[in-house]
PDB file of N, CA, C and O in Angstrom:
ATOM      1  N   MET A   1       0.834  -1.231  -0.006  1.00  0.00           N
ATOM      2  CA  MET A   1       0.030  -0.011   0.019  1.00  0.00           C
ATOM      3  C   MET A   1       0.843   1.261  -0.039  1.00  0.00           C
ATOM      4  O   MET A   1       0.515   2.217  -0.740  1.00  0.00           O
ATOM      5  N   LYS A   2       2.010   1.230   0.793  1.00  0.00           N
ATOM      6  CA  LYS A   2       2.883   2.391   0.820  1.00  0.00           C
ATOM      7  C   LYS A   2       3.494   2.656  -0.588  1.00  0.00           C
ATOM      8  O   LYS A   2       3.632   3.805  -1.008  1.00  0.00           O
ATOM      9  N   ARG A   3       3.843   1.595  -1.277  1.00  0.00           N
ATOM     10  CA  ARG A   3       4.417   1.823  -2.624  1.00  0.00           C
ATOM     11  C   ARG A   3       3.437   2.454  -3.551  1.00  0.00           C
ATOM     12  O   ARG A   3       3.800   3.327  -4.340  1.00  0.00           O
ATOM     13  N   LEU A   4       2.196   2.037  -3.478  1.00  0.00           N
ATOM     14  CA  LEU A   4       1.174   2.583  -4.376  1.00  0.00           C
ATOM     15  C   LEU A   4       1.046   4.089  -4.097  1.00  0.00           C
ATOM     16  O   LEU A   4       0.920   4.877  -5.034  1.00  0.00           O
ATOM     17  N   LEU A   5       1.078   4.498  -2.816  1.00  0.00           N
ATOM     18  CA  LEU A   5       0.966   5.900  -2.487  1.00  0.00           C
ATOM     19  C   LEU A   5       2.203   6.688  -2.941  1.00  0.00           C
ATOM     20  O   LEU A   5       2.060   7.841  -3.348  1.00  0.00           O
ATOM     21  N   TRP A   6       3.380   6.124  -2.888  1.00  0.00           N
ATOM     22  CA  TRP A   6       4.565   6.758  -3.463  1.00  0.00           C
ATOM     23  C   TRP A   6       4.491   6.896  -4.929  1.00  0.00           C
ATOM     24  O   TRP A   6       4.866   7.931  -5.482  1.00  0.00           O
ATOM     25  N   VAL A   7       3.995   5.835  -5.609  1.00  0.00           N
ATOM     26  CA  VAL A   7       3.868   5.980  -7.075  1.00  0.00           C
ATOM     27  C   VAL A   7       2.867   7.068  -7.480  1.00  0.00           C
ATOM     28  O   VAL A   7       3.104   7.843  -8.407  1.00  0.00           O
ATOM     29  N   ILE A   8       1.758   7.101  -6.767  1.00  0.00           N
ATOM     30  CA  ILE A   8       0.793   8.163  -7.047  1.00  0.00           C
ATOM     31  C   ILE A   8       1.377   9.532  -6.722  1.00  0.00           C
ATOM     32  O   ILE A   8       1.162  10.493  -7.460  1.00  0.00           O
ATOM     33  N   ALA A   9       2.112   9.619  -5.624  1.00  0.00           N
ATOM     34  CA  ALA A   9       2.675  10.936  -5.226  1.00  0.00           C
ATOM     35  C   ALA A   9       3.725  11.388  -6.286  1.00  0.00           C
ATOM     36  O   ALA A   9       3.886  12.587  -6.516  1.00  0.00           O
ATOM     37  N   LEU A  10       4.416  10.451  -6.909  1.00  0.00           N
ATOM     38  CA  LEU A  10       5.420  10.834  -7.904  1.00  0.00           C
ATOM     39  C   LEU A  10       4.801  11.101  -9.259  1.00  0.00           C
ATOM     40  O   LEU A  10       5.331  11.882 -10.050  1.00  0.00           O
ATOM     41  N   LEU A  11       3.706  10.468  -9.520  1.00  0.00           N
ATOM     42  CA  LEU A  11       3.107  10.636 -10.921  1.00  0.00           C
ATOM     43  C   LEU A  11       2.402  11.925 -11.052  1.00  0.00           C
ATOM     44  O   LEU A  11       2.374  12.493 -12.144  1.00  0.00           O
ATOM     45  N   VAL A  12       1.832  12.423 -10.013  1.00  0.00           N
ATOM     46  CA  VAL A  12       1.043  13.716 -10.101  1.00  0.00           C
ATOM     47  C   VAL A  12       1.963  14.842 -10.549  1.00  0.00           C
ATOM     48  O   VAL A  12       1.634  15.520 -11.523  1.00  0.00           O
ATOM     49  N   PRO A  13       3.078  15.079  -9.906  1.00  0.00           N
ATOM     50  CA  PRO A  13       3.942  16.198 -10.384  1.00  0.00           C
ATOM     51  C   PRO A  13       4.534  15.901 -11.796  1.00  0.00           C
ATOM     52  O   PRO A  13       4.694  16.818 -12.602  1.00  0.00           O
ATOM     53  N   ALA A  14       4.853  14.630 -12.083  1.00  0.00           N
ATOM     54  CA  ALA A  14       5.414  14.296 -13.398  1.00  0.00           C
ATOM     55  C   ALA A  14       4.363  14.616 -14.515  1.00  0.00           C
ATOM     56  O   ALA A  14       4.715  15.111 -15.586  1.00  0.00           O
ATOM     57  N   THR A  15       3.140  14.334 -14.243  1.00  0.00           N
ATOM     58  CA  THR A  15       2.072  14.623 -15.201  1.00  0.00           C
ATOM     59  C   THR A  15       1.914  16.117 -15.402  1.00  0.00           C
ATOM     60  O   THR A  15       1.760  16.567 -16.538  1.00  0.00           O
ATOM     61  N   ALA A  16       1.949  16.919 -14.307  1.00  0.00           N
ATOM     62  CA  ALA A  16       1.847  18.297 -14.386  1.00  0.00           C
ATOM     63  C   ALA A  16       2.983  18.909 -15.208  1.00  0.00           C
ATOM     64  O   ALA A  16       2.773  19.822 -16.006  1.00  0.00           O
ATOM     65  N   PHE A  17       4.215  18.371 -14.985  1.00  0.00           N
ATOM     66  CA  PHE A  17       5.353  18.880 -15.699  1.00  0.00           C
ATOM     67  C   PHE A  17       5.255  18.557 -17.163  1.00  0.00           C
ATOM     68  O   PHE A  17       5.566  19.422 -17.982  1.00  0.00           O
ATOM     69  N   ALA A  18       4.837  17.351 -17.554  1.00  0.00           N
ATOM     70  CA  ALA A  18       4.665  16.980 -18.920  1.00  0.00           C
ATOM     71  C   ALA A  18       3.668  17.857 -19.662  1.00  0.00           C
ATOM     72  O   ALA A  18       3.873  18.189 -20.830  1.00  0.00           O
ATOM     73  N   GLN A  19       2.586  18.233 -18.982  1.00  0.00           N
ATOM     74  CA  GLN A  19       1.555  19.058 -19.600  1.00  0.00           C
ATOM     75  C   GLN A  19       2.073  20.489 -19.849  1.00  0.00           C
ATOM     76  O   GLN A  19       1.533  21.184 -20.709  1.00  0.00           O
ATOM     77  N   SER A  20       3.116  20.948 -19.110  1.00  0.00           N
ATOM     78  CA  SER A  20       3.563  22.301 -19.272  1.00  0.00           C
ATOM     79  C   SER A  20       4.586  22.452 -20.393  1.00  0.00           C
ATOM     80  O   SER A  20       4.944  23.559 -20.793  1.00  0.00           O
ATOM     81  N   GLN A  21       5.044  21.304 -20.886  1.00  0.00           N
ATOM     82  CA  GLN A  21       6.057  21.360 -21.971  1.00  0.00           C
ATOM     83  C   GLN A  21       5.416  21.825 -23.289  1.00  0.00           C
ATOM     84  O   GLN A  21       4.264  21.487 -23.564  1.00  0.00           O
ATOM     85  N   LYS A  22       6.122  22.566 -24.073  1.00  0.00           N
ATOM     86  CA  LYS A  22       5.682  22.991 -25.348  1.00  0.00           C
ATOM     87  C   LYS A  22       6.726  22.657 -26.385  1.00  0.00           C
ATOM     88  O   LYS A  22       7.917  22.641 -26.076  1.00  0.00           O
ATOM     89  N   LEU A  23       6.307  22.389 -27.617  1.00  0.00           N
ATOM     90  CA  LEU A  23       7.237  22.243 -28.716  1.00  0.00           C
ATOM     91  C   LEU A  23       7.965  23.521 -28.990  1.00  0.00           C
ATOM     92  O   LEU A  23       7.363  24.588 -28.873  1.00  0.00           O
ATOM     93  N   GLN A  24       9.222  23.478 -29.348  1.00  0.00           N
ATOM     94  CA  GLN A  24       9.939  24.701 -29.657  1.00  0.00           C
ATOM     95  C   GLN A  24      10.488  24.627 -31.072  1.00  0.00           C
ATOM     96  O   GLN A  24      10.726  23.550 -31.619  1.00  0.00           O
ATOM     97  N   GLY A  25      10.675  25.767 -31.623  1.00  0.00           N
ATOM     98  CA  GLY A  25      11.234  25.853 -32.981  1.00  0.00           C
ATOM     99  C   GLY A  25      11.036  27.254 -33.509  1.00  0.00           C
ATOM    100  O   GLY A  25      10.651  28.137 -32.743  1.00  0.00           O
ATOM    101  N   TYR A  26      11.279  27.495 -34.770  1.00  0.00           N
ATOM    102  CA  TYR A  26      11.101  28.805 -35.359  1.00  0.00           C
ATOM    103  C   TYR A  26      10.632  28.613 -36.774  1.00  0.00           C
ATOM    104  O   TYR A  26      10.752  27.540 -37.366  1.00  0.00           O
ATOM    105  N   ILE A  27      10.098  29.682 -37.288  1.00  0.00           N
ATOM    106  CA  ILE A  27       9.592  29.717 -38.645  1.00  0.00           C
ATOM    107  C   ILE A  27      10.500  30.720 -39.404  1.00  0.00           C
ATOM    108  O   ILE A  27      10.614  31.886 -39.026  1.00  0.00           O
ATOM    109  N   MET A  28      11.134  30.228 -40.478  1.00  0.00           N
ATOM    110  CA  MET A  28      12.092  31.072 -41.186  1.00  0.00           C
ATOM    111  C   MET A  28      11.358  32.144 -42.048  1.00  0.00           C
ATOM    112  O   MET A  28      11.865  33.255 -42.208  1.00  0.00           O
ATOM    113  N   ASN A  29      10.219  31.822 -42.576  1.00  0.00           N
ATOM    114  CA  ASN A  29       9.511  32.746 -43.436  1.00  0.00           C
ATOM    115  C   ASN A  29       8.022  32.753 -43.009  1.00  0.00           C
ATOM    116  O   ASN A  29       7.217  31.947 -43.476  1.00  0.00           O
ATOM    117  N   ALA A  30       7.712  33.653 -42.146  1.00  0.00           N
ATOM    118  CA  ALA A  30       6.341  33.696 -41.552  1.00  0.00           C
ATOM    119  C   ALA A  30       5.282  34.004 -42.626  1.00  0.00           C
ATOM    120  O   ALA A  30       4.151  33.529 -42.523  1.00  0.00           O
ATOM    121  N   GLY A  31       5.627  34.773 -43.628  1.00  0.00           N
ATOM    122  CA  GLY A  31       4.662  35.073 -44.674  1.00  0.00           C
ATOM    123  C   GLY A  31       4.314  33.776 -45.493  1.00  0.00           C
ATOM    124  O   GLY A  31       3.154  33.490 -45.789  1.00  0.00           O
ATOM    125  N   ALA A  32       5.347  33.054 -45.818  1.00  0.00           N
ATOM    126  CA  ALA A  32       5.111  31.809 -46.519  1.00  0.00           C
ATOM    127  C   ALA A  32       4.308  30.783 -45.668  1.00  0.00           C
ATOM    128  O   ALA A  32       3.432  30.065 -46.151  1.00  0.00           O
ATOM    129  N   PHE A  33       4.664  30.777 -44.423  1.00  0.00           N
ATOM    130  CA  PHE A  33       3.974  29.800 -43.530  1.00  0.00           C
ATOM    131  C   PHE A  33       2.516  30.176 -43.407  1.00  0.00           C
ATOM    132  O   PHE A  33       1.670  29.289 -43.291  1.00  0.00           O
ATOM    133  N   GLY A  34       2.175  31.508 -43.430  1.00  0.00           N
ATOM    134  CA  GLY A  34       0.840  31.853 -43.311  1.00  0.00           C
ATOM    135  C   GLY A  34      -0.032  31.547 -44.539  1.00  0.00           C
ATOM    136  O   GLY A  34      -1.261  31.536 -44.459  1.00  0.00           O
ATOM    137  N   LYS A  35       0.617  31.307 -45.644  1.00  0.00           N
ATOM    138  CA  LYS A  35      -0.090  30.910 -46.919  1.00  0.00           C
ATOM    139  C   LYS A  35      -0.385  29.476 -47.020  1.00  0.00           C
ATOM    140  O   LYS A  35      -1.160  29.087 -47.894  1.00  0.00           O
ATOM    141  N   ILE A  36       0.193  28.619 -46.162  1.00  0.00           N
ATOM    142  CA  ILE A  36      -0.008  27.218 -46.158  1.00  0.00           C
ATOM    143  C   ILE A  36      -1.470  26.897 -45.815  1.00  0.00           C
ATOM    144  O   ILE A  36      -1.974  27.374 -44.798  1.00  0.00           O
ATOM    145  N   ARG A  37      -2.158  26.103 -46.636  1.00  0.00           N
ATOM    146  CA  ARG A  37      -3.507  25.765 -46.433  1.00  0.00           C
ATOM    147  C   ARG A  37      -3.723  24.293 -46.027  1.00  0.00           C
ATOM    148  O   ARG A  37      -4.751  23.949 -45.444  1.00  0.00           O
ATOM    149  N   SER A  38      -2.732  23.427 -46.347  1.00  0.00           N
ATOM    150  CA  SER A  38      -2.845  22.039 -46.001  1.00  0.00           C
ATOM    151  C   SER A  38      -1.426  21.496 -45.741  1.00  0.00           C
ATOM    152  O   SER A  38      -0.449  21.997 -46.298  1.00  0.00           O
ATOM    153  N   PHE A  39      -1.335  20.500 -44.916  1.00  0.00           N
ATOM    154  CA  PHE A  39       0.004  19.909 -44.583  1.00  0.00           C
ATOM    155  C   PHE A  39      -0.236  18.538 -44.028  1.00  0.00           C
ATOM    156  O   PHE A  39      -1.359  18.148 -43.709  1.00  0.00           O
ATOM    157  N   CYS A  40       0.869  17.808 -43.920  1.00  0.00           N
ATOM    158  CA  CYS A  40       0.829  16.427 -43.371  1.00  0.00           C
ATOM    159  C   CYS A  40       1.897  16.380 -42.259  1.00  0.00           C
ATOM    160  O   CYS A  40       3.022  16.845 -42.437  1.00  0.00           O
ATOM    161  N   VAL A  41       1.517  15.817 -41.139  1.00  0.00           N
ATOM    162  CA  VAL A  41       2.459  15.658 -40.007  1.00  0.00           C
ATOM    163  C   VAL A  41       2.504  14.132 -39.665  1.00  0.00           C
ATOM    164  O   VAL A  41       1.511  13.548 -39.230  1.00  0.00           O
ATOM    165  N   ASP A  42       3.656  13.542 -39.873  1.00  0.00           N
ATOM    166  CA  ASP A  42       3.812  12.103 -39.581  1.00  0.00           C
ATOM    167  C   ASP A  42       4.157  11.958 -38.097  1.00  0.00           C
ATOM    168  O   ASP A  42       5.249  12.318 -37.657  1.00  0.00           O
ATOM    169  N   THR A  43       3.192  11.419 -37.336  1.00  0.00           N
ATOM    170  CA  THR A  43       3.337  11.228 -35.884  1.00  0.00           C
ATOM    171  C   THR A  43       3.415   9.811 -35.451  1.00  0.00           C
ATOM    172  O   THR A  43       3.402   9.541 -34.250  1.00  0.00           O
ATOM    173  N   HIS A  44       3.498   8.869 -36.383  1.00  0.00           N
ATOM    174  CA  HIS A  44       3.363   7.427 -36.030  1.00  0.00           C
ATOM    175  C   HIS A  44       4.568   6.948 -35.204  1.00  0.00           C
ATOM    176  O   HIS A  44       4.421   5.913 -34.554  1.00  0.00           O
ATOM    177  N   ASN A  45       5.691   7.566 -35.165  1.00  0.00           N
ATOM    178  CA  ASN A  45       6.800   7.167 -34.362  1.00  0.00           C
ATOM    179  C   ASN A  45       6.992   7.976 -33.069  1.00  0.00           C
ATOM    180  O   ASN A  45       7.960   7.785 -32.333  1.00  0.00           O
ATOM    181  N   LEU A  46       6.044   8.879 -32.821  1.00  0.00           N
ATOM    182  CA  LEU A  46       6.187   9.781 -31.642  1.00  0.00           C
ATOM    183  C   LEU A  46       5.446   9.168 -30.423  1.00  0.00           C
ATOM    184  O   LEU A  46       4.535   8.356 -30.584  1.00  0.00           O
ATOM    185  N   PRO A  47       5.849   9.567 -29.240  1.00  0.00           N
ATOM    186  CA  PRO A  47       5.152   9.141 -28.002  1.00  0.00           C
ATOM    187  C   PRO A  47       3.782   9.850 -28.032  1.00  0.00           C
ATOM    188  O   PRO A  47       3.585  10.874 -28.685  1.00  0.00           O
ATOM    189  N   ALA A  48       2.859   9.238 -27.286  1.00  0.00           N
ATOM    190  CA  ALA A  48       1.447   9.713 -27.264  1.00  0.00           C
ATOM    191  C   ALA A  48       1.367  11.107 -26.772  1.00  0.00           C
ATOM    192  O   ALA A  48       0.530  11.856 -27.276  1.00  0.00           O
ATOM    193  N   ASP A  49       2.186  11.544 -25.802  1.00  0.00           N
ATOM    194  CA  ASP A  49       2.084  12.909 -25.266  1.00  0.00           C
ATOM    195  C   ASP A  49       2.503  13.953 -26.329  1.00  0.00           C
ATOM    196  O   ASP A  49       1.924  15.036 -26.421  1.00  0.00           O
ATOM    197  N   GLN A  50       3.503  13.597 -27.106  1.00  0.00           N
ATOM    198  CA  GLN A  50       3.918  14.510 -28.179  1.00  0.00           C
ATOM    199  C   GLN A  50       2.852  14.571 -29.313  1.00  0.00           C
ATOM    200  O   GLN A  50       2.629  15.636 -29.890  1.00  0.00           O
ATOM    201  N   VAL A  51       2.234  13.488 -29.610  1.00  0.00           N
ATOM    202  CA  VAL A  51       1.157  13.474 -30.605  1.00  0.00           C
ATOM    203  C   VAL A  51       0.027  14.387 -30.114  1.00  0.00           C
ATOM    204  O   VAL A  51      -0.517  15.179 -30.883  1.00  0.00           O
ATOM    205  N   GLU A  52      -0.309  14.272 -28.870  1.00  0.00           N
ATOM    206  CA  GLU A  52      -1.444  15.131 -28.300  1.00  0.00           C
ATOM    207  C   GLU A  52      -1.043  16.598 -28.422  1.00  0.00           C
ATOM    208  O   GLU A  52      -1.899  17.421 -28.744  1.00  0.00           O
ATOM    209  N   VAL A  53       0.161  16.949 -28.190  1.00  0.00           N
ATOM    210  CA  VAL A  53       0.620  18.369 -28.346  1.00  0.00           C
ATOM    211  C   VAL A  53       0.465  18.838 -29.798  1.00  0.00           C
ATOM    212  O   VAL A  53      -0.032  19.935 -30.056  1.00  0.00           O
ATOM    213  N   ILE A  54       0.888  18.013 -30.719  1.00  0.00           N
ATOM    214  CA  ILE A  54       0.810  18.314 -32.151  1.00  0.00           C
ATOM    215  C   ILE A  54      -0.612  18.438 -32.565  1.00  0.00           C
ATOM    216  O   ILE A  54      -0.958  19.372 -33.288  1.00  0.00           O
ATOM    217  N   ASP A  55      -1.499  17.495 -32.120  1.00  0.00           N
ATOM    218  CA  ASP A  55      -2.874  17.514 -32.468  1.00  0.00           C
ATOM    219  C   ASP A  55      -3.568  18.818 -31.936  1.00  0.00           C
ATOM    220  O   ASP A  55      -4.423  19.404 -32.599  1.00  0.00           O
ATOM    221  N   HIS A  56      -3.169  19.217 -30.759  1.00  0.00           N
ATOM    222  CA  HIS A  56      -3.713  20.451 -30.214  1.00  0.00           C
ATOM    223  C   HIS A  56      -3.324  21.680 -31.002  1.00  0.00           C
ATOM    224  O   HIS A  56      -4.125  22.580 -31.255  1.00  0.00           O
ATOM    225  N   PHE A  57      -2.016  21.679 -31.390  1.00  0.00           N
ATOM    226  CA  PHE A  57      -1.495  22.787 -32.171  1.00  0.00           C
ATOM    227  C   PHE A  57      -2.163  22.885 -33.557  1.00  0.00           C
ATOM    228  O   PHE A  57      -2.476  23.983 -34.018  1.00  0.00           O
ATOM    229  N   VAL A  58      -2.374  21.753 -34.206  1.00  0.00           N
ATOM    230  CA  VAL A  58      -2.968  21.680 -35.529  1.00  0.00           C
ATOM    231  C   VAL A  58      -4.412  22.155 -35.482  1.00  0.00           C
ATOM    232  O   VAL A  58      -4.864  22.859 -36.384  1.00  0.00           O
ATOM    233  N   SER A  59      -5.141  21.771 -34.430  1.00  0.00           N
ATOM    234  CA  SER A  59      -6.529  22.103 -34.296  1.00  0.00           C
ATOM    235  C   SER A  59      -6.829  23.568 -34.059  1.00  0.00           C
ATOM    236  O   SER A  59      -7.961  24.005 -34.265  1.00  0.00           O
ATOM    237  N   GLU A  60      -5.843  24.331 -33.633  1.00  0.00           N
ATOM    238  CA  GLU A  60      -6.056  25.761 -33.374  1.00  0.00           C
ATOM    239  C   GLU A  60      -6.007  26.613 -34.603  1.00  0.00           C
ATOM    240  O   GLU A  60      -6.170  27.830 -34.517  1.00  0.00           O
TER     241      GLU A  60
END
């Protein structure tokens, strides 16, 4: 029972930290990027949390 409580106690902050992470990068030509109307993002080799971040970004 003690181990379960420790696992839960450690998972809560880890989950909060993972949710606060954002993808980083830069756009070299913002004007050209703004003209893009369709694109394809290959996420089949990414972990589920990164796929979720990309899906959220794409939906906005």
